[in-house]
N, CA, C and O atoms as a GROMACS GRO file, in nm:
protein
  332
    1MET      N    1   5.741   0.600  -3.267
    1MET     CA    2   5.779   0.461  -3.267
    1MET      C    3   5.783   0.414  -3.412
    1MET      O    4   5.685   0.429  -3.485
    2GLU      N    5   5.894   0.357  -3.453
    2GLU     CA    6   5.909   0.309  -3.589
    2GLU      C    7   5.872   0.160  -3.598
    2GLU      O    8   5.912   0.079  -3.515
    3THR      N    9   5.795   0.129  -3.703
    3THR     CA   10   5.760  -0.013  -3.721
    3THR      C   11   5.817  -0.061  -3.852
    3THR      O   12   5.829   0.016  -3.948
    4SER      N   13   5.851  -0.188  -3.856
    4SER     CA   14   5.902  -0.243  -3.980
    4SER      C   15   5.793  -0.328  -4.044
    4SER      O   16   5.707  -0.384  -3.977
    5HIS      N   17   5.799  -0.335  -4.174
    5HIS     CA   18   5.699  -0.410  -4.250
    5HIS      C   19   5.770  -0.515  -4.332
    5HIS      O   20   5.877  -0.488  -4.386
    6PRO      N   21   5.711  -0.635  -4.344
    6PRO     CA   22   5.772  -0.732  -4.432
    6PRO      C   23   5.765  -0.678  -4.577
    6PRO      O   24   5.680  -0.595  -4.608
    7THR      N   25   5.855  -0.724  -4.663
    7THR     CA   26   5.867  -0.670  -4.796
    7THR      C   27   5.752  -0.702  -4.888
    7THR      O   28   5.752  -0.661  -5.005
    8GLY      N   29   5.653  -0.774  -4.839
    8GLY     CA   30   5.536  -0.802  -4.920
    8GLY      C   31   5.413  -0.728  -4.871
    8GLY      O   32   5.308  -0.735  -4.935
    9SER      N   33   5.424  -0.659  -4.759
    9SER     CA   34   5.304  -0.594  -4.701
    9SER      C   35   5.267  -0.471  -4.783
    9SER      O   36   5.352  -0.414  -4.851
   10PRO      N   37   5.143  -0.429  -4.776
   10PRO     CA   38   5.097  -0.312  -4.853
   10PRO      C   39   5.168  -0.183  -4.815
   10PRO      O   40   5.166  -0.087  -4.893
   11CYS      N   41   5.231  -0.177  -4.696
   11CYS     CA   42   5.296  -0.054  -4.652
   11CYS      C   43   5.450  -0.057  -4.677
   11CYS      O   44   5.517   0.044  -4.656
   12SER      N   45   5.502  -0.169  -4.722
   12SER     CA   46   5.647  -0.180  -4.739
   12SER      C   47   5.698  -0.095  -4.852
   12SER      O   48   5.638  -0.092  -4.960
   13PRO      N   49   5.810  -0.024  -4.831
   13PRO     CA   50   5.868   0.059  -4.938
   13PRO      C   51   5.945  -0.022  -5.041
   13PRO      O   52   5.979   0.030  -5.147
   14ILE      N   53   5.973  -0.150  -5.012
   14ILE     CA   54   6.040  -0.236  -5.108
   14ILE      C   55   5.954  -0.360  -5.132
   14ILE      O   56   5.880  -0.405  -5.045
   15LEU      N   57   5.967  -0.414  -5.253
   15LEU     CA   58   5.885  -0.528  -5.292
   15LEU      C   59   5.974  -0.645  -5.337
   15LEU      O   60   6.067  -0.625  -5.414
   16ARG      N   61   5.944  -0.763  -5.289
   16ARG     CA   62   6.008  -0.884  -5.342
   16ARG      C   63   5.928  -0.922  -5.468
   16ARG      O   64   5.820  -0.868  -5.494
   17ALA      N   65   5.982  -1.015  -5.544
   17ALA     CA   66   5.918  -1.056  -5.670
   17ALA      C   67   5.775  -1.104  -5.648
   17ALA      O   68   5.688  -1.071  -5.728
   18GLU      N   69   5.749  -1.180  -5.543
   18GLU     CA   70   5.615  -1.232  -5.518
   18GLU      C   71   5.515  -1.119  -5.491
   18GLU      O   72   5.402  -1.123  -5.539
   19ALA      N   73   5.558  -1.018  -5.417
   19ALA     CA   74   5.471  -0.906  -5.386
   19ALA      C   75   5.445  -0.823  -5.513
   19ALA      O   76   5.334  -0.775  -5.535
   20LEU      N   77   5.549  -0.807  -5.594
   20LEU     CA   78   5.531  -0.728  -5.718
   20LEU      C   79   5.438  -0.803  -5.813
   20LEU      O   80   5.353  -0.741  -5.877
   21ALA      N   81   5.453  -0.934  -5.822
   21ALA     CA   82   5.363  -1.014  -5.906
   21ALA      C   83   5.218  -0.996  -5.862
   21ALA      O   84   5.128  -0.981  -5.945
   22GLY      N   85   5.195  -0.997  -5.730
   22GLY     CA   86   5.060  -0.975  -5.677
   22GLY      C   87   5.009  -0.835  -5.711
   22GLY      O   88   4.892  -0.819  -5.748
   23LEU      N   89   5.095  -0.735  -5.699
   23LEU     CA   90   5.055  -0.599  -5.730
   23LEU      C   91   5.019  -0.585  -5.879
   23LEU      O   92   4.926  -0.512  -5.915
   24MET      N   93   5.094  -0.655  -5.964
   24MET     CA   94   5.073  -0.648  -6.109
   24MET      C   95   4.964  -0.747  -6.153
   24MET      O   96   4.924  -0.749  -6.269
   25GLU      N   97   4.917  -0.829  -6.060
   25GLU     CA   98   4.815  -0.930  -6.091
   25GLU      C   99   4.858  -1.026  -6.200
   25GLU      O  100   4.782  -1.054  -6.293
   26VAL      N  101   4.981  -1.076  -6.187
   26VAL     CA  102   5.036  -1.176  -6.276
   26VAL      C  103   5.104  -1.282  -6.194
   26VAL      O  104   5.128  -1.262  -6.075
   27SER      N  105   5.136  -1.395  -6.255
   27SER     CA  106   5.206  -1.500  -6.181
   27SER      C  107   5.352  -1.464  -6.161
   27SER      O  108   5.406  -1.379  -6.233
   28ALA      N  109   5.417  -1.526  -6.066
   28ALA     CA  110   5.558  -1.502  -6.044
   28ALA      C  111   5.640  -1.540  -6.167
   28ALA      O  112   5.742  -1.478  -6.196
   29ARG      N  113   5.596  -1.642  -6.239
   29ARG     CA  114   5.665  -1.684  -6.360
   29ARG      C  115   5.654  -1.576  -6.469
   29ARG      O  116   5.752  -1.548  -6.537
   30THR      N  117   5.537  -1.517  -6.486
   30THR     CA  118   5.523  -1.411  -6.585
   30THR      C  119   5.612  -1.291  -6.544
   30THR      O  120   5.677  -1.231  -6.630
   31LEU      N  121   5.614  -1.256  -6.418
   31LEU     CA  122   5.696  -1.145  -6.372
   31LEU      C  123   5.841  -1.173  -6.404
   31LEU      O  124   5.912  -1.084  -6.452
   32ARG      N  125   5.888  -1.295  -6.380
   32ARG     CA  126   6.025  -1.333  -6.408
   32ARG      C  127   6.055  -1.317  -6.559
   32ARG      O  128   6.160  -1.264  -6.595
   33ARG      N  129   5.964  -1.361  -6.646
   33ARG     CA  130   5.983  -1.346  -6.790
   33ARG      C  131   5.990  -1.198  -6.827
   33ARG      O  132   6.076  -1.158  -6.906
   34TRP      N  133   5.902  -1.116  -6.772
   34TRP     CA  134   5.908  -0.974  -6.799
   34TRP      C  135   6.041  -0.913  -6.758
   34TRP      O  136   6.100  -0.834  -6.831
   35GLU      N  137   6.086  -0.952  -6.641
   35GLU     CA  138   6.211  -0.899  -6.589
   35GLU      C  139   6.326  -0.940  -6.684
   35GLU      O  140   6.410  -0.857  -6.717
   36LEU      N  141   6.331  -1.063  -6.725
   36LEU     CA  142   6.437  -1.111  -6.816
   36LEU      C  143   6.432  -1.041  -6.953
   36LEU      O  144   6.537  -1.020  -7.015
   37LYS      N  145   6.313  -1.006  -7.000
   37LYS     CA  146   6.296  -0.938  -7.125
   37LYS      C  147   6.322  -0.787  -7.115
   37LYS      O  148   6.323  -0.718  -7.217
   38GLY      N  149   6.343  -0.737  -6.994
   38GLY     CA  150   6.366  -0.593  -6.976
   38GLY      C  151   6.240  -0.510  -6.981
   38GLY      O  152   6.243  -0.394  -7.020
   39LEU      N  153   6.127  -0.570  -6.939
   39LEU     CA  154   5.998  -0.498  -6.941
   39LEU      C  155   5.966  -0.433  -6.808
   39LEU      O  156   5.868  -0.359  -6.798
   40LEU      N  157   6.045  -0.460  -6.705
   40LEU     CA  158   6.025  -0.401  -6.572
   40LEU      C  159   6.141  -0.309  -6.537
   40LEU      O  160   6.250  -0.322  -6.594
   41PRO      N  161   6.117  -0.217  -6.445
   41PRO     CA  162   6.234  -0.139  -6.398
   41PRO      C  163   6.339  -0.233  -6.341
   41PRO      O  164   6.308  -0.344  -6.298
   42ARG      N  165   6.462  -0.189  -6.342
   42ARG     CA  166   6.575  -0.270  -6.295
   42ARG      C  167   6.561  -0.293  -6.146
   42ARG      O  168   6.545  -0.199  -6.069
   43PRO      N  169   6.566  -0.421  -6.105
   43PRO     CA  170   6.561  -0.450  -5.960
   43PRO      C  171   6.696  -0.421  -5.896
   43PRO      O  172   6.796  -0.402  -5.966
   44PHE      N  173   6.699  -0.418  -5.766
   44PHE     CA  174   6.825  -0.414  -5.696
   44PHE      C  175   6.843  -0.542  -5.621
   44PHE      O  176   6.745  -0.605  -5.582
   45LEU      N  177   6.966  -0.582  -5.598
   45LEU     CA  178   6.994  -0.711  -5.533
   45LEU      C  179   7.039  -0.689  -5.390
   45LEU      O  180   7.115  -0.596  -5.359
   46VAL      N  181   6.992  -0.775  -5.305
   46VAL     CA  182   7.042  -0.788  -5.168
   46VAL      C  183   7.075  -0.935  -5.156
   46VAL      O  184   6.987  -1.019  -5.146
   47GLY      N  185   7.205  -0.964  -5.158
   47GLY     CA  186   7.245  -1.105  -5.170
   47GLY      C  187   7.206  -1.154  -5.308
   47GLY      O  188   7.247  -1.098  -5.409
   48SER      N  189   7.127  -1.260  -5.311
   48SER     CA  190   7.079  -1.309  -5.440
   48SER      C  191   6.931  -1.275  -5.464
   48SER      O  192   6.874  -1.312  -5.566
   49GLN      N  193   6.869  -1.205  -5.370
   49GLN     CA  194   6.728  -1.169  -5.381
   49GLN      C  195   6.709  -1.038  -5.458
   49GLN      O  196   6.781  -0.941  -5.436
   50LYS      N  197   6.610  -1.038  -5.548
   50LYS     CA  198   6.577  -0.918  -5.623
   50LYS      C  199   6.463  -0.842  -5.552
   50LYS      O  200   6.368  -0.901  -5.502
   51TYR      N  201   6.477  -0.711  -5.551
   51TYR     CA  202   6.378  -0.622  -5.489
   51TYR      C  203   6.352  -0.504  -5.582
   51TYR      O  204   6.436  -0.467  -5.664
   52TRP      N  205   6.235  -0.446  -5.567
   52TRP     CA  206   6.199  -0.323  -5.643
   52TRP      C  207   6.151  -0.220  -5.541
   52TRP      O  208   6.089  -0.256  -5.441
   53ALA      N  209   6.179  -0.094  -5.567
   53ALA     CA  210   6.132   0.014  -5.482
   53ALA      C  211   5.986   0.042  -5.518
   53ALA      O  212   5.953   0.067  -5.634
   54ARG      N  213   5.899   0.037  -5.417
   54ARG     CA  214   5.755   0.056  -5.440
   54ARG      C  215   5.726   0.190  -5.510
   54ARG      O  216   5.646   0.196  -5.603
   55GLY      N  217   5.792   0.298  -5.465
   55GLY     CA  218   5.770   0.428  -5.527
   55GLY      C  219   5.805   0.429  -5.673
   55GLY      O  220   5.733   0.489  -5.753
   56GLU      N  221   5.916   0.364  -5.711
   56GLU     CA  222   5.953   0.360  -5.851
   56GLU      C  223   5.853   0.277  -5.931
   56GLU      O  224   5.819   0.314  -6.043
   57ILE      N  225   5.805   0.168  -5.876
   57ILE     CA  226   5.705   0.084  -5.946
   57ILE      C  227   5.576   0.163  -5.965
   57ILE      O  228   5.516   0.158  -6.072
   58GLU      N  229   5.533   0.234  -5.864
   58GLU     CA  230   5.411   0.315  -5.878
   58GLU      C  231   5.428   0.423  -5.984
   58GLU      O  232   5.336   0.448  -6.063
   59GLU      N  233   5.544   0.487  -5.987
   59GLU     CA  234   5.569   0.588  -6.090
   59GLU      C  235   5.577   0.525  -6.228
   59GLU      O  236   5.523   0.581  -6.323
   60TRP      N  237   5.641   0.411  -6.240
   60TRP     CA  238   5.650   0.338  -6.365
   60TRP      C  239   5.511   0.300  -6.420
   60TRP      O  240   5.485   0.313  -6.540
   61ILE      N  241   5.425   0.255  -6.330
   61ILE     CA  242   5.288   0.219  -6.371
   61ILE      C  243   5.213   0.344  -6.418
   61ILE      O  244   5.141   0.340  -6.518
   62SER      N  245   5.231   0.456  -6.347
   62SER     CA  246   5.159   0.580  -6.387
   62SER      C  247   5.210   0.633  -6.522
   62SER      O  248   5.141   0.711  -6.589
   63CYS      N  249   5.330   0.591  -6.563
   63CYS     CA  250   5.386   0.628  -6.695
   63CYS      C  251   5.354   0.524  -6.800
   63CYS      O  252   5.415   0.524  -6.908
   64GLN      N  253   5.260   0.435  -6.772
   64GLN     CA  254   5.212   0.333  -6.863
   64GLN      C  255   5.312   0.222  -6.889
   64GLN      O  256   5.314   0.166  -6.999
   65CYS      N  257   5.394   0.190  -6.791
   65CYS     CA  258   5.484   0.072  -6.793
   65CYS      C  259   5.576   0.067  -6.913
   65CYS      O  260   5.574  -0.033  -6.985
   66PRO      N  261   5.658   0.170  -6.937
   66PRO     CA  262   5.753   0.161  -7.049
   66PRO      C  263   5.858   0.053  -7.025
   66PRO      O  264   5.879   0.012  -6.911
   67ASN      N  265   5.922   0.006  -7.132
   67ASN     CA  266   6.027  -0.096  -7.111
   67ASN      C  267   6.144  -0.033  -7.037
   67ASN      O  268   6.153   0.089  -7.025
   68ARG      N  269   6.234  -0.118  -6.988
   68ARG     CA  270   6.341  -0.071  -6.902
   68ARG      C  271   6.429   0.035  -6.967
   68ARG      O  272   6.462   0.134  -6.902
   69THR      N  273   6.466   0.018  -7.090
   69THR     CA  274   6.553   0.113  -7.159
   69THR      C  275   6.489   0.252  -7.164
   69THR      O  276   6.552   0.352  -7.131
   70LEU      N  277   6.364   0.256  -7.206
   70LEU     CA  278   6.294   0.384  -7.209
   70LEU      C  279   6.275   0.440  -7.070
   70LEU      O  280   6.293   0.560  -7.048
   71TRP      N  281   6.239   0.354  -6.974
   71TRP     CA  282   6.216   0.401  -6.836
   71TRP      C  283   6.344   0.464  -6.781
   71TRP      O  284   6.339   0.571  -6.721
   72GLU      N  285   6.457   0.400  -6.802
   72GLU     CA  286   6.582   0.456  -6.748
   72GLU      C  287   6.615   0.590  -6.811
   72GLU      O  288   6.671   0.677  -6.745
   73ARG      N  289   6.579   0.608  -6.939
   73ARG     CA  290   6.605   0.738  -7.006
   73ARG      C  291   6.511   0.844  -6.951
   73ARG      O  292   6.546   0.962  -6.950
   74MET      N  293   6.392   0.805  -6.906
   74MET     CA  294   6.295   0.902  -6.853
   74MET      C  295   6.331   0.945  -6.711
   74MET      O  296   6.286   1.050  -6.667
   75ARG      N  297   6.410   0.869  -6.642
   75ARG     CA  298   6.440   0.895  -6.500
   75ARG      C  299   6.540   1.011  -6.486
   75ARG      O  300   6.631   1.027  -6.567
   76PRO      N  301   6.521   1.091  -6.383
   76PRO     CA  302   6.617   1.198  -6.357
   76PRO      C  303   6.756   1.142  -6.333
   76PRO      O  304   6.771   1.037  -6.271
   77GLY      N  305   6.857   1.210  -6.382
   77GLY     CA  306   6.993   1.165  -6.360
   77GLY      C  307   7.040   1.062  -6.457
   77GLY      O  308   7.149   1.006  -6.439
   78TYR      N  309   6.962   1.033  -6.563
   78TYR     CA  310   7.004   0.935  -6.663
   78TYR      C  311   7.130   0.984  -6.732
   78TYR      O  312   7.140   1.100  -6.771
   79ARG      N  313   7.224   0.897  -6.746
   79ARG     CA  314   7.346   0.926  -6.818
   79ARG      C  315   7.363   0.822  -6.925
   79ARG      O  316   7.365   0.702  -6.898
   80ARG      N  317   7.375   0.869  -7.046
   80ARG     CA  318   7.398   0.780  -7.159
   80ARG      C  319   7.541   0.728  -7.152
   80ARG      O  320   7.636   0.806  -7.139
   81LYS      N  321   7.555   0.598  -7.161
   81LYS     CA  322   7.687   0.536  -7.156
   81LYS      C  323   7.763   0.563  -7.285
   81LYS      O  324   7.709   0.546  -7.395
   82THR      N  325   7.888   0.606  -7.271
   82THR     CA  326   7.972   0.628  -7.386
   82THR      C  327   8.091   0.533  -7.379
   82THR      O  328   8.130   0.491  -7.270
   83SER      N  329   8.147   0.500  -7.492
   83SER     CA  330   8.256   0.405  -7.499
   83SER      C  331   8.379   0.456  -7.435
   83SER      O  332   8.481   0.387  -7.432
   0.00000   0.00000   0.00000
């Protein structure tokens, strides 16, 4: 039997901004500033809502929270954009 979890629950594979802020123990405003400065992994959009994959966030934290540019270079399948 499959159960669904809200995106803020401890078992959810995806996180909304509020849940990620709670996980990081910062305010939603601080999280938004970090996201705008490129300090978090790139979120994905569903409509206008931003979400993060829990597994990616956990891996990012274990790598000592590198900025987005460095994080994306560290990820498998990274392709450098060429003109």
